[in-house]
Residue, then its C-alpha position, 0 to 999 in steps of 0.5 A: m159326806c159331801f152333803l154337809g158342804g165341807r162343814v164336817p165336825p173335826p171329831l167325825y172326820v177323825i172317827c171316819l179315817k180311823t174306822i176305815i183304816k181299821l177295816l181295811r187293815n183287818g180285811l187285807e192283812k192276809c192277802d198278797e199284793d195281787e189279791a189286795r188290788r182285787a180285794s180292795k175294790d170289793l171290800f169298799r163295796k161290801t163294807g160301806i154300810r159297816v163303816a157307816n154303822d161303826v161311825m154312827l155307833t162310835a159317834f153316839h157313844g162320844n160327847f158330840w152326838t148332838e152335832i152330827s146325829t142328823i147326818f145318819s138320817y141321810l145314810k141308807l143304813p139298816a139300823v139307825i139312831c136318830d133324835w125325834s124330829p119330823p124332818i129326820l124321821e121322814q128322811i129315814k122313811v123315804h130311804q125305806t132301808a132302816k129296819q131298826i130305829l132307835i129314837t133318842n130324845p123322844p117327845r113327852t107325849l106320844r100319839a098313835e098317828d106319830v108312830l104310824a107316820m114314821v114307821g115306813n118299812s121298819a120292822s123295829v122301833d125302839f124308844e128305850g134301847e133294849l131292842f136296838w142294843r141286842s147282841q152288841p158290845f156293851e163296854n161303851r155303854l157301861k162306861q157311860t153308866f159308871e161316869n154318871e155321878h148323879e145316879s144312885w148305886l141301885s139305879s146304876s147297878q140296875n142299868v148295868i144289869r140291863i146293859m149286860h142282859c141286852a148284850y147277851e140277848k139274841i136277835p129274834k128270828y122274826l127280824s132275820k131276812d128269811y122271815q117273811a113278814e111285813g109291817l112293824l114287828e117290834l115297838h118299845l115305848g120305854m118311859v114315853n107317855i102314851s094314853i090307853d086310847e092311843l095304845a089301843k089304836l096302835l094295837q088295831k093299826l099294827p096287826s103284825l106286832i110281835l113285841l109291844r113293850s109298855y106297862k100299859m099294854v095289858k090295860a090297852l088289851y082290856y080296854l079293847h076286848s073286856q066287854d066281848w070277853k065278859n059277854g062270851k063272844l069269840l076273841k081274836k088271837y094276837q101273835l104278841q110274844n109279851l105281856d106287860a101289866d101294871f097293877s100298882y096304884v103307887a106307879c099310876c098315882t091318880l085321884t081315882v081308884d078305877r085307873m087301877l088294872p082290874m084283877d082279871a086283866l091278866q087272865l084276858a091277856t093270856e087268852l088273847c096272847p097265848e104265845a107269850i114268852h116274856v111277862r113283866v108284872r108290876f104291883d103294889c102292897s094293895t095288889h091281892h093274891g091270884i093275879l099271877e095264876p093265869l100265867v100257869g096256863l101259858k105254854k112258852l114262858k121263858h122270861l118273868s119279872a115280878v116287881c113290887v112298887t111299895n111305899g113302905e108297906l109289906s105287899l099282900l102278894d108274895f112268893t107263894d103266888i109266884e111258886p106255881v108259875l116256877q113249878q109250871h115253867g121253871e124248866q124253860l125259864r131263862f130270865l127271872e127278876l124278883k124285886v121286893i117280894d116277901a118270903v122268897d124261897i131260894h131252894k125252890i128257885i134253884n130246884s125249879c129253874p135249872k136253865l136260868e141265864t139271868l137272875v135278878l133278886s133285889g130287896n126281897d125277904y127270904v125264908t131261910p131253912k137251914c142247909s146241910n152240907q148235902c144240900s150245898s153239894s146237891v145244888v152245886s150244878k143246878l144253875r149251870k147256864l147262869k151268865i148274869l147275877f144281880f143280888a141286892e140286900g133289902g131295905d126298910v121293908v124287909s126283915k131278913n136279908y140273908v140267903p142260904s149258903c147253897f145259893w152261893y154254891s149254885t151260882l158262884l162256885p168255879s168250874s175248877g172246883l167241880n169233878n163233873g166237867w161242868q163249866n161255870e158260865l157266869r159273866g157278870v156279878n153285881g152286888r150291894q156288898k163286896s163280900y157278896v161277890c167272892n172278895c176272899a182268899n179262903k177257898n175252903n168252906n168250913n162254916d157250919d152256920n148255913n143261915n147267914v152265909s155271903g159269898n166270901n167263902v166261895v171263890c169264882q172265876i168271872s170275866t166281868l166283875i162289877t161290885t157296888a159298895 
């Protein structure tokens, strides 16, 4: 750290010492004296990047990040966290070693030329954190979320789910050393404000993009190609693996109706991006039936998020619009998020999506057909892969908040209660009420009322239990 001229903040000094000592102890504890002498030099050489990376992550989760964040732009790290600052970004670009960049304190408005100027040799640029924190320990980030007293229970709970899902998400193969690709492969814009024109420029200037996270993405594609599409011209194919679309007028909230996403925009997007795996759709109470129908034609859909942004009115689009997508892609779905959706049928989710790893249900209205004992026993092992479950009761918009009892059997029943060798993989549960997450002592369910059963009659074994009361 000599470039600081001896002005190292004391907290950083302590972190450096603790991190190095820990790494040396772990690396040499099994070596004899002669081996230790030979190994120590090699260990210093090989773990230099790891030491710097651990120090950076520890500092970032501490309360003195602003004091030392500039330091890490001078280190040749493969993954860097830095503030949005032209001098810092230029320094990182000069090194040409940072493959992943997490931008903190982004600008209010982003231009395409700003992104293009900072990319350099990077493969992933993230303004949100969803990409950067994949497969990383999440304890420090959870602690920060719980310590934020200004967030509502729902906002805090949703942040917890995002953090946990991100930690279990695997780093894609296209970011591995074996993947031969040049240019920026991933760009997550988060909540950064960028115009449709500027986003369209990025699509044109970054042909190697595989992931582009922005709810304006589909509209930018429509802006670029709708005229050629309507005139029957040949369309180019993108290698993008995600589609993010916002049909909501409430979220866009402008004075002109023409700012809403056209009804046929998703149809065009699926033709331009046939390899899409991740789909996020946001809509409102005025969005008509049929907008999700093009998703049936995709071949590799694994992540689906459907969120209604409502101002208190019931949406026209309901679970009947989502059901065909589940019937077509349910067998391969790994992530399903449904928020403020009317007439959600839990039975169809359980039976259609056996490989779900993350399930988020919030503010929905459920159709609740009666479940027999046979129903509960037949679905008990349907969601065997589920790792993360979020369930929140509805608000003023919905009229029925309960779910059938088989939902709790299929998600929360422990492996010890089964005879078929199935192991419950659930790692985290987050619910509005503690009764939803098995806060009970009664292990025998003799309740015949199958229409209004919460989690208090099912006992589960979960390594990360999060309740919000």
